[in-house]
C-alpha positions in Angstrom: -9.6 9.8 22.0 -6.3 8.1 21.7 -4.5 10.6 23.9 -7.1 10.4 26.6 -7.0 6.6 26.5 -3.2 6.6 26.8 -3.5 9.0 29.8 -6.2 7.1 31.6 -4.5 3.7 31.4 -1.0 4.8 32.5 -2.1 7.3 35.1 -2.2 5.4 38.4 -3.4 8.1 40.9 -6.9 8.7 39.4 -9.7 9.4 41.8 -12.2 6.7 42.8 -15.5 6.4 41.0 -17.5 8.0 43.9 -15.1 10.9 44.1 -15.0 14.1 42.0 -13.5 13.2 38.6 -10.2 14.7 37.5 -10.5 17.4 34.8 -7.7 17.3 32.3 -7.3 19.6 29.3 -5.4 18.2 26.3 -3.8 20.8 24.1 -2.8 19.4 20.7 -1.0 21.6 18.2 0.0 19.5 15.3 1.7 20.4 12.2 -1.4 22.0 10.6 -4.2 22.3 13.2 -4.7 23.4 16.8 -7.2 21.6 19.1 -8.1 21.6 22.8 -10.3 19.0 24.6 -11.4 18.6 28.2 -11.9 15.1 29.7 -13.1 13.8 33.0 -11.3 10.8 34.5 -11.7 8.4 37.4 -10.4 4.9 38.0 -13.1 3.0 36.1 -14.4 5.4 33.5 -13.2 8.0 31.0 -15.7 10.4 29.5 -14.5 11.9 26.2 -15.1 14.7 25.7 -16.6 17.3 28.0 -15.9 19.8 25.3 -13.6 20.5 22.4 -12.6 23.5 20.3 -10.1 24.0 17.5 -8.6 26.1 14.8 -8.1 24.0 11.7 -5.8 26.6 10.1 -3.3 27.1 12.9 -0.5 24.7 13.5 3.2 24.3 14.0 4.1 25.0 10.4 2.7 28.6 10.8 5.3 29.2 13.6 8.0 27.5 11.6 7.1 29.7 8.6 7.6 32.8 10.7 11.1 31.7 11.7 12.0 30.6 8.1 10.9 34.0 6.7 13.0 35.8 9.3 16.2 33.8 8.6 15.7 33.9 4.8 15.7 37.7 5.0 18.8 37.7 7.3 20.7 35.2 5.2 19.9 37.1 2.0 21.2 40.4 3.5 24.2 38.9 5.3 25.4 36.2 2.9 23.8 37.3 -0.4 22.1 33.9 -0.7 18.4 33.3 -1.3 17.3 29.9 0.3 14.0 30.0 -1.4 15.6 29.5 -4.8 16.7 25.9 -3.8 14.3 23.4 -2.4 16.9 21.4 -0.5 18.3 24.4 1.2 14.9 25.6 2.2 14.0 22.2 3.6 17.2 22.2 5.7 16.3 25.7 7.0 12.8 24.4 8.0 14.3 21.5 9.9 16.7 23.8 11.8 14.0 26.3 12.6 11.8 23.6 14.0 14.6 22.5 16.3 15.2 26.1 17.3 11.5 26.6 18.2 11.5 23.6 20.5 14.7 24.8 22.3 13.2 28.3 22.8 10.3 26.7 24.8 12.6 25.8 27.6 15.3 28.5 27.2 14.9 32.3 27.3 18.5 33.1 26.3 19.8 33.6 22.8 19.9 30.3 20.9 22.2 30.0 17.9 21.3 28.6 14.5 24.3 27.1 12.5 24.0 25.3 9.2 27.2 24.0 7.5 27.5 23.9 3.7 24.1 25.6 3.4 24.4 26.8 -0.2 27.5 27.0 -2.5 29.6 25.4 0.3 28.8 28.4 2.5 28.2 28.0 6.3 25.5 30.3 7.7 24.6 31.2 11.3 22.1 33.3 13.2 20.4 33.5 16.6 17.0 34.0 18.1 15.6 34.3 21.7 12.1 33.7 23.0 11.1 37.3 23.3 12.0 38.0 19.7 10.1 34.9 18.7 6.9 36.0 20.6 7.0 39.4 18.9 7.5 37.7 15.6 4.4 35.5 16.1 2.2 37.9 18.1 -0.7 37.5 15.6 -0.5 33.7 15.8 -0.4 33.6 19.6 -3.5 35.7 19.8 -5.4 33.0 17.8 -4.4 30.4 20.4 -6.6 31.9 23.1 -9.8 31.8 21.0 -10.2 27.9 21.1 -9.2 28.0 24.8 -11.9 30.5 25.7 -14.4 28.5 23.6 -13.6 25.3 25.4 -14.1 26.9 28.8 -17.4 28.4 27.7 -18.7 25.1 26.3 -17.9 23.0 29.4 -18.9 25.8 31.9 -15.6 25.2 33.7 -13.4 27.7 35.5 -9.7 27.7 35.2 -9.5 26.5 38.9 -11.5 23.4 38.0 -8.8 22.2 35.6 -6.5 19.7 37.4 -3.9 19.3 34.7 -2.9 20.5 31.3 -1.3 18.0 29.0 0.5 19.0 25.8 0.3 16.7 22.8 2.0 17.0 19.4 5.6 18.0 18.5 4.7 21.7 18.0 2.9 22.3 21.4 5.6 24.0 23.3 4.2 27.5 23.8 4.3 29.4 27.1 1.0 31.2 26.3 -0.9 28.0 27.2 0.6 27.8 30.7 -0.2 31.5 31.3 -3.9 31.0 30.3 -4.5 28.2 32.8 -2.2 29.6 35.5 -0.3 26.4 35.9 2.6 24.6 34.4 1.9 22.2 31.6 2.2 18.6 32.6 4.8 16.2 31.2 3.1 12.9 32.0 2.8 11.9 28.3 5.5 12.0 25.6 4.1 14.7 23.4 5.5 13.2 20.2 4.3 9.7 20.9 1.0 10.2 22.9 -1.4 9.7 19.9 0.5 6.7 18.5 0.6 5.0 21.9 -3.1 5.6 22.5 -3.9 4.1 19.1 -1.8 1.1 19.8 -3.6 0.6 23.2 -7.0 0.8 21.5 -5.9 -1.8 19.0 -4.8 -4.0 21.9 -8.2 -3.5 23.7 -10.0 -4.6 20.5 -7.7 -7.5 19.8 -8.3 -10.9 21.6 -4.6 -11.6 21.5 -3.7 -9.0 24.2 -4.9 -8.5 27.7 -5.2 -4.8 28.7 -6.6 -3.3 31.9 -10.3 -2.7 31.5 -11.1 0.9 30.8 -14.5 2.2 29.6 -14.4 5.0 27.1 -17.2 7.4 25.9 -16.5 9.8 23.1 -18.6 12.9 22.2 -20.1 14.4 19.1 -18.4 17.8 18.5 -21.2 19.2 16.2 -24.9 19.3 16.9 -27.1 17.4 14.4 -30.8 18.1 13.7 -33.5 16.4 11.6 -36.1 18.2 9.5 -39.2 16.7 8.0 -42.3 17.8 6.1 -45.6 17.5 7.9 -49.0 16.8 6.4 -50.1 20.4 6.8 -49.0 22.7 4.1 -46.1 25.1 4.4 -45.0 23.7 7.8 -41.9 21.7 8.7 -40.8 19.8 11.8 -37.3 20.3 13.2 -35.7 18.4 16.1 -32.1 18.4 17.3 -31.4 14.7 17.8 -27.8 15.0 19.0 -26.7 18.2 20.8 -23.1 19.4 21.0 -20.8 17.1 22.9 -23.5 14.4 23.0 -22.2 11.0 24.0 -21.1 8.7 21.2 -21.7 6.1 20.0 -25.4 6.6 20.6 -28.7 5.6 19.1 -32.2 7.1 19.4 -35.6 5.9 18.2 -38.0 8.6 16.9 -41.7 7.8 16.5 -43.7 9.4 13.7 -47.4 8.9 12.6 -47.8 8.9 8.9 -50.2 7.6 6.2 -47.6 7.4 3.5 -43.8 7.6 2.8 -42.0 10.7 4.2 -38.6 12.3 4.0 -36.1 13.2 6.7 -33.3 15.7 6.1 -30.2 15.6 8.4 -28.0 18.7 8.8 -25.6 20.3 11.2 -27.4 22.7 13.5 -24.6 25.2 13.6 -23.4 25.7 10.0 -20.8 28.4 11.0 -19.1 26.0 13.5 -18.6 23.2 11.0 -15.4 23.0 9.1 -17.1 21.7 6.0 -18.3 23.6 2.9 -21.8 22.0 3.2 -23.8 21.8 6.4 -26.3 19.3 5.1 -25.6 15.6 5.8 -28.3 13.9 3.6 -31.9 13.1 2.8 -33.5 9.8 3.9 -36.8 8.6 2.4 -38.8 6.2 4.5 -40.6 4.0 2.0 -43.6 1.6 2.0 -45.5 3.5 4.7 -49.2 2.9 4.5 -52.2 3.8 6.6 -53.9 1.3 8.9 -56.9 -0.7 7.9 -59.3 1.7 9.6 -57.7 4.7 7.8 -55.7 5.9 10.8 -52.1 6.9 10.7 -49.5 4.2 11.1 -46.9 4.3 13.9 -43.4 4.4 12.3 -40.2 4.0 14.5 -37.1 5.5 13.0 -33.7 4.7 14.5 -30.9 7.3 14.1 -27.4 6.7 15.2 -24.0 8.3 15.6 -21.2 5.7 15.5 -17.8 5.7 17.2 -16.4 7.7 14.3 -19.0 10.5 14.7 -20.8 9.6 11.5 -24.6 10.1 11.5 -27.0 7.6 9.8 -30.6 6.6 9.8 -30.0 2.9 10.5 -33.5 1.3 10.6 -37.1 2.1 10.2 -40.1 -0.1 11.1 -43.9 0.3 10.9 -45.9 -1.0 13.9 -49.0 -2.9 12.9 -51.5 -3.7 15.7 -53.2 -7.1 15.5 -56.2 -7.7 17.7 -56.2 -10.9 19.7 -58.1 -12.6 22.5 -57.7 -11.5 26.1 -55.6 -14.6 26.9 -52.3 -13.4 25.6 -49.6 -15.9 24.7 -46.3 -15.6 26.5 -43.5 -13.8 24.7 -45.7 -11.7 22.4 -44.9 -8.0 22.3 -48.0 -6.0 23.4 -49.0 -2.4 23.7 -52.0 -0.8 25.4 -53.3 2.3 23.6 -56.3 4.5 24.0 -58.4 5.4 21.0 -58.1 9.1 21.6 -54.4 9.3 22.6 -51.3 9.3 20.3 -48.1 9.5 22.3 -45.0 10.5 20.4 -41.8 9.2 21.9 -38.0 9.8 21.7 -36.2 6.8 23.2 -32.6 5.7 23.2 -31.2 2.3 22.2 -31.2 0.1 25.3 -27.7 -1.0 24.6 -26.4 2.6 24.6 -25.8 4.8 27.5 -28.7 7.2 28.3 -28.4 11.0 28.5 -30.3 12.3 31.5 -31.7 15.4 29.8 -33.3 13.2 27.1 -34.4 10.2 29.1 -38.1 9.1 29.1 -40.5 11.2 27.1 -39.5 14.7 28.1 -38.2 15.5 24.6 -41.0 14.9 22.2 -41.1 14.8 18.4 -44.5 15.9 17.0 -45.3 15.1 13.4 -48.7 16.6 13.0 -47.4 19.9 11.6 -46.0 21.5 14.8 -42.4 22.0 15.5 -40.4 20.3 18.3 -41.5 21.4 21.7 -41.2 20.3 25.3 -44.5 18.6 26.2 -45.7 16.9 29.3 -45.1 13.1 29.7 -47.4 10.9 27.6 -49.9 8.5 29.1 -48.2 5.7 27.2 -45.5 3.9 29.2 -42.0 4.8 28.2 -39.9 2.4 26.1 -38.6 -0.8 27.7 -35.2 0.5 28.6 -36.5 3.5 30.5 -39.5 2.0 32.3 -38.0 -0.7 34.6 -38.0 1.4 37.8 -41.5 2.7 37.2 -42.8 -0.9 36.8 -41.6 -1.9 40.2 -43.3 1.1 41.8 -46.6 0.5 40.1 -46.5 -3.2 41.1 -46.1 -2.1 44.7 -49.0 0.2 44.5 -51.2 -2.3 42.7 -50.6 -4.8 45.5 -52.8 -2.7 47.9 -55.5 -1.8 45.4 -58.3 -4.0 43.9 -57.6 -5.3 40.4 -58.6 -3.0 37.6 -60.7 -4.1 34.6 -58.5 -5.6 31.9 -58.0 -3.3 28.9 -58.1 -4.7 25.4 -54.7 -6.1 24.5 -53.2 -5.6 21.1 -50.6 -7.7 19.5 -47.9 -5.6 17.8 -46.1 -6.6 14.6 -43.0 -4.6 13.4 -42.6 -4.4 9.7 -39.1 -3.4 8.5 -39.2 -0.5 6.0 -36.7 0.3 3.3 -34.7 3.5 3.5 -33.4 5.4 0.5 -30.3 7.4 1.6 -29.2 10.4 -0.6 -26.0 11.6 1.0 -24.6 15.1 0.4 -21.0 14.9 -0.8 -18.7 17.5 0.7 -16.5 17.2 -2.4 -17.7 17.3 -6.0 -17.3 14.1 -8.0 -14.8 15.7 -10.3 -12.7 17.0 -7.4 -13.0 13.6 -5.6 -11.9 11.7 -8.7 -8.9 14.1 -9.0 -7.9 13.5 -5.4 -8.2 9.7 -5.9 -6.1 9.9 -9.0 -3.5 12.1 -7.2 -3.5 9.5 -4.3 -2.8 6.7 -6.8 0.1 8.7 -8.3 1.5 9.3 -4.8 1.2 5.6 -3.9 3.1 4.7 -7.1 5.7 7.4 -6.4 6.2 6.0 -2.9 6.5 2.5 -4.4 9.2 3.7 -6.9 11.0 5.6 -4.1 11.0 2.5 -1.9 12.4 0.4 -4.8 15.1 3.0 -5.3 16.1 3.1 -1.7 16.1 -0.7 -1.5 18.5 -0.8 -4.5 20.7 1.8 -2.9 20.7 0.0 0.4 21.6 -3.3 -1.4 24.8 -1.6 -2.8 25.7 -0.2 0.6 25.1 -3.5 2.3 27.2 -5.4 -0.3 30.1 -3.0 0.2 30.2 -3.3 4.0 29.6 -7.0 4.1 32.2 -8.0 1.4 34.8 -5.6 2.8 34.6 -7.3 6.2 34.8 -10.8 4.7 37.8 -9.9 2.5 39.8 -9.5 5.7 38.2 -12.6 7.2 37.0 -15.9 5.6 37.5 -14.7 2.0 41.1 -13.7 2.5 42.6 -17.0 1.3 40.4 -17.2 -1.8 41.6 -14.1 -3.6 45.1 -13.3 -4.8 46.9 -10.2 -3.6 46.5 -8.3 -6.9 42.8 -8.9 -7.1 42.4 -8.1 -3.4 43.9 -4.7 -3.7 41.9 -3.8 -6.8 38.6 -5.0 -5.4 39.2 -3.2 -2.0 39.9 0.0 -3.9 36.6 -0.5 -5.9 34.6 -1.0 -2.7 36.1 2.2 -1.1 35.3 4.1 -4.3 31.7 2.9 -4.4 31.3 3.8 -0.7 32.4 7.4 -1.3 30.2 7.6 -4.4 27.1 6.5 -2.4 27.4 9.5 -0.1 28.3 12.1 -2.7 27.4 12.0 -6.3 25.3 8.8 -6.0 23.1 9.9 -3.1 20.0 10.6 -5.2 20.5 8.5 -8.4 17.9 6.5 -10.2 17.2 2.9 -9.3 18.8 1.5 -12.4 22.1 3.2 -11.6 22.3 1.4 -8.3 21.4 -1.9 -10.0 24.2 -1.5 -12.5 26.7 -0.5 -9.8 25.8 -3.7 -7.8 26.3 -5.8 -10.9 29.8 -4.4 -11.4 30.7 -5.3 -7.8 29.3 -8.8 -8.1 31.4 -9.5 -11.2 34.5 -9.4 -9.0 32.9 -10.6 -5.8 30.9 -13.6 -7.0 34.0 -15.7 -8.1 35.6 -15.1 -4.6 32.3 -16.1 -2.9 32.0 -19.1 -5.2 35.5 -20.4 -4.4 34.8 -20.1 -0.7 31.5 -22.0 -0.9 33.2 -24.7 -3.0 36.0 -25.1 -0.5 33.4 -25.5 2.2 31.1 -28.1 0.4 33.6 -30.1 -1.7 35.3 -32.1 1.2 31.9 -33.1 2.6 30.6 -34.3 -0.7 33.8 -36.2 -1.5 33.6 -37.9 1.8 30.0 -38.9 1.3 30.8 -40.2 -2.2 33.7 -42.3 -0.8 31.3 -43.9 1.8 28.8 -44.9 -0.9 31.6 -46.4 -3.1 32.8 -48.4 -0.1 29.3 -49.6 0.7 28.6 -50.8 -2.8 32.0 -52.4 -3.2 31.5 -54.4 0.0 28.1 -55.7 -1.2 29.8 -56.8 -4.5 32.5 -58.7 -2.5 29.9 -60.4 -0.4 28.0 -61.4 -3.6 31.2 -63.0 -5.0 31.6 -64.9 -1.7 28.1 -66.4 -2.1 26.6 -64.6 0.8 23.0 -65.7 1.4 21.8 -62.1 1.6 22.7 -61.3 -2.0 22.8 -64.8 -3.7 19.4 -64.1 -5.2 20.7 -61.1 -7.3 21.5 -61.8 -10.9 25.2 -61.9 -11.8 24.7 -59.6 -14.8 23.1 -57.0 -12.6 25.9 -57.2 -10.0 28.5 -56.7 -12.8 26.8 -53.4 -13.6 27.3 -52.4 -10.0 31.0 -53.3 -10.0 31.6 -51.5 -13.3 29.9 -48.3 -12.1 31.8 -48.4 -8.8 35.1 -48.8 -10.6 34.3 -45.9 -13.0 33.3 -43.5 -10.2 36.4 -44.5 -8.2 38.6 -43.6 -11.1 36.8 -40.3 -11.7 37.1 -39.4 -8.0 40.8 -40.1 -7.9 41.4 -38.0 -11.0 39.3 -35.1 -9.5 41.1 -35.2 -6.1 44.5 -35.2 -7.8 43.5 -32.3 -10.1 42.1 -30.3 -7.2 45.3 -30.8 -5.2 47.3 -29.0 -7.9 45.0 -25.9 -7.5 45.5 -23.2 -4.9 42.6 -21.7 -2.9 42.6 -18.4 -4.9 42.1 -20.3 -8.2 38.9 -21.6 -9.6 38.3 -25.2 -8.5 39.1 -28.1 -10.8 35.9 -29.9 -9.8 32.8 -28.3 -8.6 30.3 -29.4 -6.0 27.6 -29.8 -8.6 29.7 -32.3 -10.5 30.3 -34.4 -7.3 26.5 -34.3 -6.6 25.8 -35.5 -10.1 28.2 -38.4 -9.8 26.7 -39.4 -6.4 23.3 -39.3 -7.9 24.4 -41.4 -10.9 26.0 -44.0 -8.6 22.9 -44.3 -6.5 20.6 -44.6 -9.5 22.6 -47.5 -10.9 23.5 -49.5 -7.8 20.7 -48.9 -5.3 17.9 -50.7 -7.3 20.2 -53.8 -7.7 21.5 -54.2 -4.1 18.1 -53.6 -2.6 16.3 -56.3 -4.6 14.2 -58.4 -2.1 14.6 -62.2 -1.9 11.9 -64.2 -3.8 9.3 -65.8 -1.6 9.4 -69.7 -1.5 6.1 -71.4 -0.6 6.5 -74.5 1.7 5.0 -77.8 0.2 1.6 -78.9 1.7 0.9 -82.6 2.7 -2.4 -83.8 1.3 -4.1 -86.6 3.4 -7.9 -86.4 3.1 -8.4 -89.7 4.7 -6.7 -88.7 7.9 -8.6 -85.5 7.9 -11.9 -87.4 7.6 -10.8 -89.8 10.3 -9.9 -86.8 12.6 -13.3 -85.3 11.8 -15.1 -88.5 12.6 -13.1 -89.0 15.7 -14.1 -85.5 16.9 -17.7 -86.3 16.2 -17.5 -89.6 17.9 -16.0 -88.0 20.9 -18.9 -85.7 21.1 -21.4 -88.6 20.7 -19.5 -90.5 23.4 -19.9 -87.5 25.7 -23.6 -87.3 25.0 -24.0 -91.1 25.5 -22.4 -91.0 28.9 -25.3 -89.0 30.3 -27.9 -91.8 30.4 -25.2 -94.2 31.7 -24.6 -92.0 34.7 -28.4 -92.0 35.3 -28.5 -95.8 35.5 -30.3 -96.4 32.2 -27.3 -98.3 30.7 -24.5 -100.4 32.1 -21.1 -98.8 32.0 -19.4 -102.1 31.0 -21.6 -102.5 27.9 -19.5 -102.0 24.8 -22.3 -102.2 22.2 -23.3 -99.2 20.3 -26.4 -97.6 21.5 -29.0 -96.7 18.9 -31.1 -93.7 19.5 -32.6 -90.8 17.7 -30.8 -87.5 18.2 -32.5 -84.2 17.7 
């Protein structure tokens, strides 16, 4: 799947959708298994897989083993050494033989094999050519053709139909494959990275954070899957192959049964000999809570079976259809079915969200549950499921437009009742064996964790050696005396040599102790360098703060308005603290001046920071005291306020009294007060 996705996205010259698709065969020989797959490509779609075949017990390690056995015999007779007695020597021989095998795929001449200090400081050598290698692996090469022939038989393809042959996997460099297909193998993909790149592309397609060119992918089920069930008749069973070999996946199908009570389905692989599992059974599924209809007839039960993207089979849902009679006037949006009393159609439909397979569309493939086995029966009088009947509805509507309306059939409301499913899966491994594997996996995880910690400790020592050695000839050079420099440099060189010889495979604690020994000499040098970098900046900052507080104290003595509100006793504390810190700072500077850079400092940065903090704690609360707020005196004159209030009222009355004067009711020159009632 990943390899085909990688090929389909990066290949730019794929045929158009309406053209004949390109047939590509992927040959994957990994370390322990051999697999071939045929895929059809065009610019918009990828169908995976037209067919697949494999040998789970043939891989690159088998060919490497042949070379290792050959050279072990040669080394034993030539050098009197047995590589199989030492694990490290045997692993080195395996690595060199794997390189030799890859070189022989592109060279027919003799290729040398040279290993220095193989065992007991002895160098060994040998040679091998392609013809010798093919004779050595004749039995393995014959096994390669069996999956290739099986693939061509499954897909009904001829060798001429294959457009390209892509090799995948580090071990797939065998000329026999090119001879079988009559064409050179393609090098479009990086054989070692093809699967990893395809997986990364699939992750990018699924992730919303990446934008990848759209490419539709359809996988296939390599093994046929069948269902078996008991019928109501005695000594009879029903069998139906729900997913044939190389059926599209993911895919769902809905099977319809007629039952009066609970029933059981058994899923199994149709071809037990072709399945690389010890058990061909998948599991038993019990459909529960099935009951007969009110009139005693069998209930219609729909069972949905599915193969997901990982090729895992499951009985996902089951529902019982309960008909409910209603009036002829049917409400909009209610699911209805029209059934005759004497007909019982049995359907096999596919999920409408999943791609249909032409050979199983409609009702051509029937599942009968009345005691007979699966058979091909004529189409039922019941309309096919919704996903398959849209074209037929259009045709019937066109025909009904020219015919008189038919009598309305009684309409039945349908209610689907979800049914519980009890799944009893068949374990391919026993519980004891599975628990043993889980325990072994836990031990391996812990071993990997310990190994990572060991490597991290070793890398920490190596990093410290290289980093400190460079700094000793750079920024740290002035902060170590000549004697200590020579001794520490010699210790670093000695540690480096130890790492690549005796200390290559030591325990974690050994590396931790070695790093501690180095830090005993390196940490003082590093500390002196850091102190020399930080001390001048801190002393400068301390001097600025002392000058700041001394200036404020002077302004206070000069009766500055900004600080006149501060209590004199508080300001005396500030002056005393400033004088003490100034005296301490002068002593520290003079003491440090007598020290050289390669000596420990007389005053440390932490002490200067403490003095700076002490100074701020004493002085800052005093000099930042806010001035007290002084309230301005208020002039109280209630009589004037009342007079103002009356004056305002009289002003309004005067305005109101002017209105009748303007209307001629009063003389403007009249100064007497006018008496009137005001609302």
